[in-house]
N, C-alpha and C positions, 0 to 999 in steps of 0.2 A: 686076774689080775695076775696069775700066776707066771707071766712072760715077765711080771718084774719081780721076782721073786730073786732073793740073793744066789748068788753061784755057790757051789761048794767050794770051791776056790778060786783064786786068781789065776787064771790061766791066762801064761807069759803070751802064748800068740795074739790073744787079744788087748792088750796092753795098747800096741802102736795104733789098730785103730780106735781104740777107746781114745787116746791122746787128740786124735785128729779128730771126733766126733765132740769131745767136750770143747776143742778150740774154735768149731763151726758154730757150737751151740752160743758161746763167748760173741760171736761175731753180732748175732743177730739179737740174742739178749743186748747188747748194747745199742743196736741201732733202734730196738725199743725204748731204751733208757732216753735216748737222745731227742727223741720224738714225743715222749712224754713226760718230759721235766724241762727246767730251765724256763727259757724266753717262750716254749709254745705252752705249754701250763698256765704260765702269765697271762698270755695271749688270749687263750680261752676263758680264764676266770674273768678278764674283762672284757670279751665278747658274751658273757654270759650275765654281765651286769654285778659282779663280785667287787671289792675294793681292796685295800691294805690288808686289813684284817684276816680275810681271807685267804689271801697269800701266805702270809704269816701261820696261819692255822695248817694250810697245806703244807709247809715247809716243816712244822714240826709234828707230822704225822709222823712218817719214816722213822727218824728217831726212838720216837714214843714207843713205836709199834716193835722195837725191838725186844721190849718186856717178856711177848710173846714167846721167846727164844726158851724161857723157862720151862713151862709146861711142854712145849716142846722136845726138849730132851727127853722126857719120862713118854712120851710119845715113840721117839725113836729108839730109846731103849728097851719099852714093852713090844711095839711090833717088830723090830730088827730087821724092818723093809727100807732102808736109805733110798734105795731107788725110786722105790714105790710112792715114798712120801714127798721126795722131791718133785718127781713126774707131777703126781695130782695136783700139788701144791702150787708150780710153775702154774700148770694150763690153768688151774682157777683162775690166780692171780693176775695173769698175762692176758687171759681172754675178757676181763674187767674191761680194758680197753674197748673193744667192742660195745659196751653197754655206754661208756661216756661218750662214745660217739655218736649214741643218738638220743642221748640226753636232750636237746634244745628240738627235738622232732617227735619225742613220745612222753615228754614230760609239760607241763604247765609250766612258764616264766617262775613263779614264786619256789616253783621244786627245784629249779634248775641247782642252785648253790649246793641246797642240803645232800639231791643225789649224787652230787660232784664230790662232797665231801666223803661220803659212805661209800663212795666206790673207790676212792685214792685209798682209804683206812682199808677196804677189803684186800685191796692188792698189796700192802704193803705189809697186813698181819698175814697173807697167804706166802708171800715174798718170804716172810720172816721164817716160818714153818720150814717150809721148801728150804731154806740156807741153812736152817741148823742140821737137817739129815744131809745137806748138798757139800757143805765144808768137811764133814768127819769122811764121807764116802770119795771125795776127789784126795784127801790126804793119804787113804789108805791106795789108791790108784797110781798117783803120780808117782815116779819114782825120786829119793831125794836126791842125786846126784846130779839130777838135770832138771831139778825144780826150779833153779833160778832162770836157764835160759828160758826153757819151756814156758814159764811165766810168763816172761818179758817178750818171747814173739806171740803169745797167746794177745798179753795186754794190747800190743802194738798193732796188730789186726785189727782187732777188737775198735780199738780207737781211731784206726786209720777209717775201716770203713763209715765207721758212727760219723766223724767229722765230715765225710761227702756226702753221708744221706742229711744230717743238720744242714748244710750248706745248702742243698739243692731244695729242701723243704723250706728254708727260711728265703731264699731267693725266690720261691714261688710265691710264698705267701706275702711277699714283699711288696709285690708288681700292682700296679693300679689296676690292671686286666682281672685279677683273679678277685678283687674286693668287690670290683663293678659288677662282674658278672656272676660269681657264686654268693655274693653276700658278705657279713660278716664271720657266722658261724659255721657254712659249711667245708671252708678252708681246714677250719681245724678239727672237723669230724671225720675228715679224707686223713689226717697227719695222723690223729690219735684212732682209726681205724687201719692204718697201714703199718701202726704200732702196735698193735693186737695181732698181726698176721704173723709180723718178724717175731713176735715174742712165741705163738704156737710153730712157728717152725723151726725156730729152736728147742722148744722144749723136745719135738719130735726125734730131735738129735741124742736127747738122755736115754732114753728108753732100749738104745743099743749099747750102751757103755756098760762095763763088766762090774759087777759090786761084789766084793769078797765079804763074806761071812765077818761079824764083828768079832774082835778078839776075844773079848769076854762074854761066855752064856750065862753068867750066874746074874741071877735078879740084885741090882744095886739100891741100897735104902735112899730114899728121896733127897734127904738132907746129908747125906756121904756124899752125893751125886753132887750138890750143890757147892756143897764145902769144899768137895775136893780140889778145884782149880786154883782156890784161896789158901787150900793149905801146901799146894806145889810151891814149894822154895823159889824154882828157877821161874814155872810160870806166873806166878804171883807179881815177880819184877817186871816181867812182859804186859801184863795189866795194869799195874800202876804207870807205867811209861805210854800204850796204846791211850788211856784213859784219858790222862793230862793233855796229849798230844791233840786228841780228837775234839777236846774244851777250847786248848788254842789255836785250831784249826780253823775252827767254825763260830770262833770270834770276828772273827775277819771275813771271811771268805764269802758266806752270801752275800755281802752287803757289796762286793765288788759291781755286781751288773748294777744294783741299784745307786753307785756313785757315779757310773759312767751315764745313765739315764736321768738322774736328777740334777746331779751338779756340773756333768760337763753337759749335757742336754745332747747325748751321743742321740743317734737312730737306732731301730731293733736290727737293720740290716747291717749297722757298722758293730753293733753290740756282737752279731753274729758271728762275722766275719771275723774278729779278734778273739772269739772260743775258737773258732775254725783253725786260728793261727797256733794257739796254744796247743790243740787237738794235734794238729801236724808235726810239731816239735816232740809231742809224746810218741808219737807214732816212730819217729827216729831216734828216740833215747831210750824207749824201752826194751830192745835189744842190748845196749850200751851198760846200761844199769844193770841188766839181767846176768852178764859176763861178770861184772864187777862184786855183783853178790855170790856167783860162783866162785869168783877166784880171793876175795877177802871173806866177807860176812853179810849179812843182812842189817846187822846193827852198825857196821861202819859204813854200809848204802844210806842207812837210814839218819845216821847223822849228818853224812855230808848233805844228802836232798834237804833234809828239815832246815838244817842252817841258810841254804839258797835259798828256800823258801821264805821263813819269816822274815830275810834280809828285802823282799820285796815291797813288805806291808809299808814300810815308810816311805817308798818310795812314789806312794799316792799321793801322799800332801805335797807332794812337788811337781805337781802335774798342772797345779793352776794357782796364780797368783792375782791376788785380788777378785777371785772369779772369774778369772778371763784368762782366755788361751794367750798360749806365749811360745816364743822359738824352740823351744825345748819340749813342748808338751806332748805332739804327735812322735816326737823319738823314744820319750819315756815311756809312753801308754804301749810302744809297740815295743819295747825294751822287757817291761813289765811282765806283758805275755809272754812274750819269749824265753824269759826267766823262769815262769811259773810253769812254762812247758817243759821246762827241762827239769825242775825240783818235783813236778808233781807226777811224773814219770816213775821218780826213785822212790818216793814216799809209798805212793798206791803198790808198788810192789814189795817194797822192803814191808810196809804194815802188814800185809797179809803174809809174808813168810815167814814174820817173825812168831804170829802165832801158830803159822801150822807147824812150824819147826820146833817151837816148846811144848807143845801137845803131845802126849806121848800117841804112838801111833797105836791105832785098833781103840783109841778111846778119847778119840777127838772131840766127839761130840758134845758133853757136857764143858768143855775146854773153851772150844770155840764157842758156843752159844753164851758160853758165862762172858769170855771176851766182847762179842756181839751187843750184850746188854750192858754191860760195863759202857765200851764204847757210844751205844746208843743215848744211854742216860747224861753223859758229859757232853754227847753233839744235842741234844735237847735243850740242855741248858744254857750252853753258851749263846746261843743266836738270841734266847730271851732275855740274857741279861744286856746281850751287845744292844737289842732295839730301846733298852731301860737306859743303855750309855748315851746312844745315838739321840733320845728322846733329851737328855739332859744339857747336851753341847749343842743341840740345834740353837742357832740364833747366839751363841757363844764364838768367840773368836780371839787368836791372837797372833799378834801383826807386830813383826820387829822391820824397821825402816833404817836406810842408810840414808843421809843426806849430802851431795854435792856442792860447795860450793867454790866460787870461782870469783875475781874482780869484774869481771861484765855481766856475774849473773849474781848481787850479793844475794838474790833471796834463795838460792840454792834449790836444785830438785830434788824428789825424794827416789830410793831404788829400793824396790821392794826385795827383803833379803829373806825374809820368814813371815809365811803367813799359812796359819791353819784354823779351819772352821769347822763345825758339825762333825762328819764323819774322819775329817782326818786325825781326831783325837781318837778315836776308835782304833784305828791302824796302829797308830803309835803304841796304844796300851795292848792291844794284840800283838806286837811284835815284843815288848818286855815279858810279857807273858809266855809266847815261843820260846823264847831263850831261855826261860827258867824251865819249861816243859824237854827241853832235850836234854838237862840236868836228869831227868831220871833216866837216860838209856845208858849211864855211866855203871848202874851194880847190874845191869842184863850180862850173862854170860853165852858166849857163842864161841866156836871155835874158829879159828881164822880171824877172829876181830883184830883191826888194824886203827890207828889214828885217822879220824876224817881227813885230814890233811893231805894223805896219802892215797885214798880215795877220789877227793878233787881235785891234787894233781894227775892222776891217772885220768880222769874225765878231762881235763884240759887237753890232754894230749888225744883225745877221742874225739873229743867236741872240733880242735884243728883238725883232724885228717877229715871229718865228715865236712867239714865248712868247704875243704880245700876239693873234696870226692863229688862237692853239691854246685862248685862255682860252674854259673854259665847255665843256658839254657839245657844243655845234656844233663846235666844235675837236677836239675828243677822237674825236668821229664821225669825222669827216676826217683823223683821223690812224689812226685804227683800219682805216678805208678804202683805204688807199693800196696795199695789197697785193691788193686785191679787187675792189671797185666802181669804181676809175679805170685798171684796167687796159687797156682800150680807148682812153681819151683818151691814157696815155702812149705807147702804140703808135703813136697817131696820131702824136706831137709829136717820137718818133722818125724815123718814117717821113721827115717833113718836114725833119726836120735834113738824114737822109741826103740826102735828092732834091736841097736846097738844094746841099750841097755836089758833088754828081755833077753839078749844072750848072756 
């Protein structure tokens, strides 16, 4: 394992290829993630005979596994080999998908669900250990002054390629020929085998990324190590916001797909297509948000993007009137997914950068692990609470009607004006909680911060330019070509950016 030992110093000549390798890994790991989660994981669970409780348990494993970040801090501080821990953890966790692909063929039916739960838990635990070392390592590799732009572009390409992979896999699984020829489980086995392959290819890139030595060489008291992030005034404020936001976001987001499948009765293919639409909007907006973060601040971007995101919550109850589609249903549904694509691009970028920049350089291991622990606990509590709220409001509704009468129609007729039921109540509650969570942004201090209204104004200008440039067939072709035909040019831009910083 000597080839994974830390370098004596951070060689500036290796920053450029290191940034490129980090981006390649992110593309492959995102492709792995889209194939091993969401609709594909739900489909596998159902194909193996699982139920809604199984799906809920699998959804809770990831956030709960963040607790492992605490002992992982001590592992990183003791071993002081962040690249080795990252690679070994990622390789083990991502290889689990090969086992998942084999579950229907090597185990009896009674063992399918327990084996799947164990495999998912193993993947999440290894990912948490790997992520603890990875966050600290990357914090020391990516230059501060280009972090926003680099992370934005990296996220854009990863999500773009992931969207294409998701759409292709979803289309193939939805074909009648696939189910009739390959059966109910073999298609999912192939998907998870592909996820494992993408994962290990991405991990191989990480072995060549430079690793500077940890800043402090002394051994730190374990209790002081954990308490440090909470005593750090600036980081404590970031923790408070990110924890409250994770709670608010996961109060509603996990139930969007459930709403479309159960309440709206949409097919899996339509749900996947709408998800891809959101991801494509992500691709287009990541560079925009990254530029805004570098120009203003991550706090301002988070405030603007978070406000747009929570505003989409109360739009869901407007999609159905008396549990029926009407003329505005499809425009609202498509519009909400576009809005979420715009907003989640900024949220994903700003959340990661807020924690990265608030963590002291060279001491980021404990800080980022503590952040993952806090947000993980919040993200695991809120879906459980949301399920309780959803069950409570199941079968309950609130309807407000308007009645129109005229001389020729003395009885009048009703015009449904307001009708919410079931999960509609949850989305409204989540909207209120989200607005409250955004208030925790106020105390956070960051250089260059401005009012979110300024960022929203700049975003509108950028969106207007993007819409005009993408209008017509030529623009659509350019958008589709983002994750494929222009890969080389983007790599060159990343190289130039890294080279400029290194010089």
